[in-house]
N, C-alpha and C positions, 0 to 999 in steps of 0.2 A: 246255510252251513258253509263255513270257510274251508276251502280245500288247501292242503299243504302244497306250497309251490314246489314243483319238480318238473323235470322234462316230460314225465309220463302224462301229466295233466295240463301241459301248456296248451293254451287255447289257440287253435288255428295253425296254419302252415305246417301240417303234419309231415309233408315231404321234406322240408328243410330240417325239421327236428330229426327225422329218420336218418338223413344224410350225416348229421352231426353224431348221432349215436353210433352209426356204423363206423364212422371214422375213429371214434374212441375205441370201439371193439377191435379194430384192425390196427390200432396204434399208428394211424396215418393222418392225424389232425395237423393241418397246416400251421406254420408259425405265425402267419398273418392272414386275417380274413376280413372281408367287408360284408356286413349285414346291411343290405339295401332294400328299402321298401317304404310304404306309406307311414306317416306318423301315427303313433298311438296303437300299434299292433303288438308291442312287446319285444321289439328287437333287442333293446338294452337289457331287459329282464332276462331274455333267453341267453344272452352272452354271460350274464352272471350265474344263471342256472347251470350253464356249461362249466363255468369255473368251479361251481359246487360239486358237480359230478366228477370232474377231473381230480379233485382234491379230497373227496370223501374218504374217510379212514375205514369205513365199513360198508362199502356198496352192497346193495341187495338186488339181485337179478338185473345187474347193469344199471341200477338207479342209485342216486345218492340216498343215504339213509335218513338225512335231515335231523339226526340226533347227535352225531359225533361233534366234537369241538370245532372241527373245520367247517362242517355244514352250518352250525349255529352262527359262527363268526362271518361266514360268507352271506348267510341270510340277512345278517345285520347290515351288510353293504346294500342289499336290495331295499331293506326297510328304511335306510337312511337317505335314500335318494330324495333330493329336494327339501330336506329338513334344514331350515336355517337356525342359526344360534338364536335363542330366545332372549339372551342378555346383551348381545352385541349386534350392531347393524351389519358388521362384516367380521368374519373370523370364527374363532372357536374358543368358548369360555371353559369347556370341559366339565361343567357342573349342571347346566340346565338339562331338562328331560331329553331334548333333541341331541345335545352333545353327548349325553350318556349313551344313547344308541350308537352314535358315531364312534365312541371310544371302544365299542365291542367289535368293530369291523376287523376283518382279517388283514394283517399287514402286507400280505403278498397279492392282494386283489385291489387293483387301483381303478377307480372310475374318474376319468378326467373330463370335466365339463367346462363350458366357457366361463371365463371371468368377465362378467357383465355381458359382452356380446361376442367375444372371440376366444378361441384357445390360443394362448400366446406361446411364443418361442420359449419363454422361461418355464412354462409348464412342461413343454416337451423336453427341454434340457434336463429338468429335474427328474423326469421319468427315465430318460436315457442314463443318467448317472446312477439311478437306482437299479435298473435292470442289468447294469454292467456286472453286478454281483449275483451270486446264486440266491434263490429264494430263502427267506429266513426260516419258514416253517413248511410251506406248501410243496407238493410234488411239482406243480407248475405255477409259476407266476402268471397272472392274467391281467392285462391292461386293456381297459375299454375306453374308447374315445367317443363321446356322444354329445352333440352331433359333430362328426368328424369334418364335415364340409365347412365348419366354422373355424377351422385352423387358419391362422394367418399364413401367407405364402412362405415366409421364412420358417415357420413351424413345419410346413409341408416338407421343405427341403431338408430340415434337420431330421425329421422322421425317416425320410428316404434313406439316409445313410445307415440308419439302424436296420431297416428292412433289407438292405443289401448284404449286411453281415449280421444276421439275427443271432441274439444270444441264446444259449441253450436253456431249456426248461422255461421258456417264456413265450406266451401267446399274446399277440396284439390283435384286438378286434375293433375295427372302425365301423361305427354305426352311423348310417346316413339315409336321408330320403332321396338324395341325388348323387350317385357314385361318380357321375361325370363332372362334378365340381372338385373332385380329387385329382391330383396330378396323374397323368397317364402312366408315369413310371411307378407310382405307388400302386395303381390298379394292377399293373402287370406283375407285381411282386406279391400280390395278395389273392387269395381264393375268394371270388365273388359268390355270395349266396343271396339269391333274390327272394324277397318275401312279397306276399300279396295281401289284399284286404281280408279280414276275417269274415266268413259267411254269416249272414244275419242270424240264421237259426242257431249257430253256436253262441253268438253273443246273447241272444234271447235266453237260451238255456242257462248260461252262466249267470245272468242277472237274476233269473228265477231262483237258481241255487243260492244266490246271495240274499234272497228274501224280498226281491222286487215283485210287485204284482204283475201278472201276465200281460195285461194291457199296457202297463207302463213299460214293461220290458220290451215289448214289440215296438212301441213308439220310439223308445231310446235307441234300439238297434237299427230301426229303419232310417234314423237321422244321424247315425254315427259315422257314416261313410266308411264302414268296415273297420272302424277304430274302437277297440275295446275300452281304452282309456276315456275317449269322448263319451261313450255310452255310460260309463260308470259315473261320470259327473254331470250327466244331462239332467236338467231341471224341466220336467214336462209342463209344470204350471206356468213358468215364465215363457215357455215356448208357444203356448197355444194361440196367443194374440198374434204373434209373428206368423204362425202357420195360416191363420185366417187371411192375413194380407196376401200371403203367397197363393192361397187357393183362389182368392178373388182375381189376382193377376192371371192365373192359369185359365180361369173361365173366360176372361177377356180375350186371351190369346187364342184359345181353342174355338171361341165363337167369333173370332176376328172382329173384336170390338173397336171402339174409337181410340185414336192415338192420344187424345187429350186425357182420357181416363188413365191410360197406361202411363203417360208422362207424369201425372199427379202421383201415382203410386211409386214410380221410379224416383221422383224427387224426394219422397218421404223416407224410402228405405235404403237409399244409397249414401246417406250422409256419413254414417259410421261404417268403416270397413269390416269390422268383426261382425256387426249385426247383419250387414249385407251378405257376408259369407255364410252365416247361419241361414239367412233367408233363401239364398240360392240352394243350399243343401236341402232345405225344406221343400222348395219347389221341385227339385229333382226327385225326392222321395214320393211326393204326391203324384207326380206324373207317372212314376213307376207303378204306384198303386192303381192309378186309372188304367194303365195298360193291362193289368191283371184283373181288373174289376169284373169284366164281362166273361172271362174264360177260366180264371183260377182265383176266385175270391178268397180262398184259404191262404193265398200268398200275400194278401194285403197286410202291410205292416201297421197301418193306422185304422184298426177295426172300428174305432168309435165313429169314423166318417164313412163307413162302408156304403150306406144307402145313398149319400150324396155323391160319392165317387162313382157308384154304379150308374146313377142318373147322368152324370157328365159323360161317362164312357159310352152310353147308348146314343148320345147325341152327336158324336164326332167319329170320323173314320179312324181306325186303329193306326193306319199308316201315318196320319197327321200327328197323332200322339207320339209316335216314334220320332218324327221330324223335330218336334218340340223338345223331346228328351235330348236328342243329339245337339240341338242349338244351345240348350242350357248347359250341357257338358262342355261345349265349346267356349261358352262364356266363362265357366269356371276356370278353364285353362288360361283365358285372357287375363284373369285377375292376378295371375302370377307376375304380371308386368304392371307398370304404373299407368293404367288406363283410367280414363274418366268413367266412373262406374255408371252414372246416369245415362250418358251418351251410349255406352256399350249396351246397356239394357234396352234402351229405346231402339237402337240400330238392330238388335236381335229381333225385336217385335216387327219392325218394318220389313226385314228380310223374310220373315215367316208369312207376312201378308202377301208378299210377291209370289 
């Protein structure tokens, strides 16, 4: 069953949602905010739901009604995210199904996303010219930049001037996974709201509510890294072969197997960066399940492997499992930089042997 999108049923980060709702009630919403946190947890969606609540014509118990003309048109902004024109490679034809959704969007709610790889100064200048005037229809114009860290430096500087003298009835929300890639002067003029990963149990329940089988929901949630969007698109069938490779590697590590076997696996799974990132996520999830296998089996996300995971858990000290989890998480952090993936994985194994 599909739930109506609203602040009241936003998945995860209840504290951040409550802060926003209280700020609306007290009429103390900042003119500029930074929504910072991991990818795929709904930061941009929440920014647009906030715009819907601010501009709802008939709010009910401090929630948007989702039925008035303003709510419907702002919901169209949410639904149009990522929809390309079906007739043109770039641009807007105005008549294909995707463009028809985009035509319904509210004129005072702007979502600014990168053109190819960056948010350009021209995009920011166009936005600044627009917000110099009062909103056409809305009580509050809301501008969302996602991901804000992809602004070019000249775009940063142009936006800073606007934040120093913010226009009335306009709220600017910068969505980012790394707020420290924004200028310090922009951060100082914006309210930072920090978001965290979504708890697995909440992701599982949402997937089940959407019709996913319980076992598949648990597997998707366990490997999502706290990202609802990743869990929603997760394909468990394609994943199982990769998971088997990850589990074989973990058994080698926990049993302190031979370097040549580890090197063969490393050579096979580090060729493609995206595949390797999924493999690392799988290894981390499996290790977490092994940690819980002997003491809290109900917390195992991959229940189809429970017998095998429990056998592994009984054969190794729990403290060593923790050390391997920490090492894998450290390797995930190294992948943010341009490291040699095979060497990094082999080096991790050698450190654990020591």
